[in-house]
C-alpha positions in Angstrom: 0.0 0.0 0.0 2.8 2.4 0.9 4.6 1.6 -2.4 1.4 2.4 -4.4 0.9 5.8 -2.5 4.5 6.8 -3.2 4.1 6.0 -6.9 1.0 8.1 -7.1 2.7 11.1 -5.6 5.6 10.8 -8.0 3.3 10.6 -11.0 1.4 13.7 -9.8 4.6 15.7 -9.2 5.8 14.6 -12.6 2.7 15.8 -14.4 2.8 19.1 -12.5 6.5 19.6 -13.4 5.7 19.0 -17.1 2.7 21.3 -17.1 3.5 24.6 -18.9 2.0 27.5 -20.8 2.8 27.2 -24.5 2.5 29.8 -27.2 1.2 28.9 -30.7 2.6 30.2 -34.0 2.7 34.0 -34.1 0.9 34.2 -30.8 -2.3 33.0 -32.4 -3.1 30.8 -29.3 -1.9 29.8 -25.8 -2.3 26.3 -24.2 -1.9 25.5 -20.6 -1.0 21.8 -20.3 -1.7 21.7 -16.6 -4.6 19.9 -14.9 -7.2 22.1 -16.6 -5.7 21.5 -20.1 -7.0 24.9 -21.3 -6.5 26.6 -24.7 -7.1 30.3 -25.7 -7.7 31.0 -29.4 -7.5 34.5 -31.0 -9.7 34.3 -34.1 -9.7 31.2 -36.3 -8.9 28.1 -34.3 -7.2 24.8 -35.1 -7.0 21.3 -33.7 -3.7 22.0 -31.9 -1.9 24.9 -30.3 1.9 24.6 -30.2 1.6 21.0 -31.3 -0.7 20.1 -28.4 -4.4 19.5 -28.1 -6.7 20.1 -25.2 -8.0 16.7 -24.2 -9.4 14.9 -21.2 -12.4 15.4 -19.0 -11.3 18.9 -17.9 -10.3 20.3 -21.2 -11.5 23.8 -22.1 -11.2 25.8 -25.3 -11.8 29.6 -25.2 -12.5 31.5 -28.4 -12.0 35.3 -28.8 -12.4 37.9 -31.5 -10.7 41.3 -32.1 -10.8 43.6 -29.1 -11.8 40.9 -26.5 -9.6 40.3 -23.5 -8.7 37.2 -21.6 -6.7 36.3 -18.6 -3.9 33.9 -19.5 -1.4 32.7 -17.0 -2.6 35.3 -14.6 -2.0 38.2 -17.0 -4.4 40.2 -19.2 -4.2 39.8 -23.0 -6.2 41.2 -25.9 -7.0 39.5 -29.2 -5.8 41.5 -32.2 -7.5 41.3 -35.6 -9.0 37.8 -35.0 -12.3 36.7 -36.5 -14.1 33.4 -37.1 -12.3 33.3 -40.5 -9.1 35.1 -39.7 -6.2 34.1 -37.5 -5.3 36.8 -35.0 -2.6 37.3 -32.4 -2.6 37.8 -28.6 -1.0 40.9 -27.1 -0.4 41.5 -23.4 -1.7 44.8 -22.2 -3.8 46.4 -19.5 -5.8 48.6 -21.9 -6.8 48.1 -25.5 -6.5 51.7 -26.8 -4.1 54.5 -26.2 -3.6 58.1 -27.3 -0.7 59.6 -29.1 -0.1 63.3 -29.8 0.3 64.3 -33.5 1.6 67.7 -34.6 0.8 68.7 -38.2 1.3 71.7 -40.4 -1.8 73.9 -41.1 -2.4 77.3 -42.5 -0.5 80.0 -40.4 1.4 77.5 -38.3 1.1 74.1 -36.6 -1.4 72.4 -34.3 -1.3 69.3 -32.1 -4.2 66.8 -31.6 -4.6 63.4 -30.0 -5.0 60.3 -32.2 -6.4 57.1 -30.7 -4.9 53.7 -31.7 -5.4 50.2 -30.4 -2.5 48.0 -29.2 -2.8 46.1 -32.5 -1.7 49.2 -34.5 -5.2 50.0 -35.8 -6.3 53.7 -35.8 -9.5 54.0 -33.7 -10.0 57.7 -34.0 -8.2 60.3 -36.1 -9.6 63.8 -36.2 -6.8 66.2 -37.2 -7.0 69.8 -36.0 -7.4 72.5 -38.6 -6.6 75.8 -36.7 -3.0 76.7 -35.9 -2.2 77.1 -32.3 1.6 77.4 -32.7 1.9 80.4 -34.9 4.4 80.8 -37.8 6.7 83.8 -37.9 4.8 87.0 -38.5 1.6 85.5 -37.4 0.0 86.3 -34.0 -2.4 84.3 -31.9 -5.9 86.0 -31.6 -9.0 84.4 -30.1 -7.0 81.2 -29.6 -6.0 80.8 -33.3 -3.2 82.1 -35.4 -4.1 84.9 -37.9 -2.1 87.2 -40.1 -2.3 91.0 -39.5 -4.9 93.0 -41.4 -3.7 94.7 -44.6 -3.3 98.5 -44.6 -6.7 100.2 -44.5 -8.3 97.3 -42.7 -8.8 96.4 -39.0 -10.5 93.5 -37.2 -14.2 93.6 -37.3 -14.6 93.3 -33.5 -12.8 92.0 -30.4 -14.3 88.5 -31.0 -13.8 88.4 -34.8 -10.7 87.6 -36.8 -12.2 89.1 -40.0 -10.5 92.2 -41.5 -12.8 95.0 -42.6 -12.5 98.7 -43.6 -13.5 101.1 -40.9 -14.2 104.7 -42.1 -14.7 107.1 -39.1 -18.3 108.3 -38.7 -20.5 109.4 -35.8 -21.3 105.7 -35.2 -17.9 104.1 -35.7 -14.2 104.5 -35.3 -11.0 102.5 -35.0 -9.9 101.7 -31.4 -6.9 100.0 -30.1 -3.3 100.1 -31.2 -1.0 98.1 -33.4 -2.0 94.6 -34.3 -5.1 94.7 -32.1 -6.9 97.6 -33.8 -10.7 96.9 -34.2 -13.6 98.7 -35.6 -15.9 100.0 -32.9 -19.5 100.2 -34.2 -22.6 101.5 -32.5 -26.3 100.7 -33.2 -28.3 102.9 -35.5 -29.9 104.5 -32.5 -26.6 105.3 -30.9 -23.6 107.6 -31.5 -20.0 107.0 -30.4 -18.9 109.3 -27.7 -15.3 110.1 -28.7 -14.4 111.1 -25.2 -14.6 107.6 -23.7 -15.2 105.7 -27.0 -18.5 104.2 -25.7 -21.8 103.8 -27.7 -24.6 106.0 -26.2 -28.1 106.8 -27.1 -28.7 110.0 -29.0 -31.8 110.7 -26.9 -34.3 108.9 -24.7 -36.8 107.1 -26.9 -40.3 108.5 -26.4 -41.8 105.1 -25.7 -39.4 104.4 -22.8 -41.3 104.1 -19.5 -40.1 106.5 -16.8 -39.3 103.7 -14.4 -36.7 102.4 -17.0 -34.8 105.7 -16.7 -32.3 106.4 -14.0 -29.1 108.2 -13.1 -25.9 106.3 -12.3 -23.1 107.2 -9.9 -21.4 109.2 -12.6 -24.5 111.3 -13.2 -25.2 109.7 -16.5 -28.7 109.0 -17.7 -29.2 105.2 -18.0 -32.0 103.5 -20.0 -33.0 99.9 -19.5 -33.9 98.6 -22.9 -36.7 96.1 -23.8 -34.1 93.3 -23.9 -32.9 94.2 -20.4 -29.6 95.6 -21.7 -28.7 99.1 -20.6 -27.7 102.2 -22.6 -26.1 105.5 -21.6 -27.9 108.6 -22.9 -25.7 111.3 -24.3 -27.8 114.5 -24.6 -27.0 118.2 -24.2 -29.8 118.3 -21.6 -28.2 115.8 -19.3 -24.8 117.5 -19.7 -26.3 120.9 -18.8 -28.0 119.4 -15.8 -24.8 117.8 -14.6 -23.0 121.1 -14.8 -25.7 122.9 -12.8 -25.8 120.2 -10.1 -22.1 120.2 -9.3 -22.6 121.9 -5.9 -25.0 119.3 -4.6 -24.1 117.9 -1.1 -23.4 114.2 -2.0 -24.2 111.6 -4.6 -27.9 111.2 -3.7 -28.6 114.9 -4.0 -26.7 115.1 -7.3 -28.7 112.2 -8.8 -32.0 113.8 -7.7 -30.9 117.1 -9.1 -30.1 115.7 -12.5 -33.4 113.8 -12.5 -35.3 117.0 -11.7 -33.6 119.1 -14.4 -34.1 116.5 -17.1 -37.8 116.2 -16.2 -37.6 112.6 -14.8 -39.1 111.1 -11.7 -37.4 112.2 -8.5 -38.1 112.0 -4.8 -36.9 115.4 -3.5 -38.9 118.6 -3.9 -37.7 121.3 -6.3 -37.2 123.7 -3.4 -34.9 121.3 -1.6 -32.9 120.6 -4.7 -32.5 124.3 -5.7 -31.5 125.2 -2.1 -29.2 122.3 -1.4 -27.5 122.4 -4.8 -27.4 126.3 -4.9 -29.2 126.5 -8.2 -30.3 130.1 -8.8 -32.0 129.9 -12.3 
């Protein structure tokens, strides 16, 4: 009995020692010749892997297609380019896809984008950039892209536009900025450009404007709230005259009420108080 037990142990140890993970031709398959006698195929399979065939009661064949992963010998592998009709190859990796940075030449300079490829060498996503971010000599970055300077007689259409346009000076528009960053400042048809501060201002208060939409700001300027909830400054000779007359008012509140009164807008202080406090004699 003892001799039989020793012989059994020796046979088991011998089988374990001979068990190994074998690789098929061009990594098309792996076979574990241990107790489970397991085979992993990438794509089209065959009867044998590395000259051996899974057999016995515990044999197991695993079939994979391109992009599928399997754990072989305790490590992660991916099947590359394998199909039911095509032989593939196993590649060891933790992830199937990776990104690589590609720099290309485009108009006005260069740009860099990320291209995605799989571990098999196939391109998964390739969307080249089109706008230069690394500008060529003589080209300057504007609004995050590289653009050439405008030709003589032209300036950029606006702060957010890279289009070059002519900009003749009128009461509604003028060139602002210096050097490369010159732009054409344009006002709406209802506005004029105040050349003192280069801001667009209403020529006058529209007749349809409700009184509650008209106010005076801390600078003494008449402000109108438009129907779209934007605000506009009013530049009129009336408001300027009122501001000059109210210069002696004792404080900002009195000054605002004085301008409102003299421009026939709603105010909360009586005429007598305004004239007395602001020393208005006419």
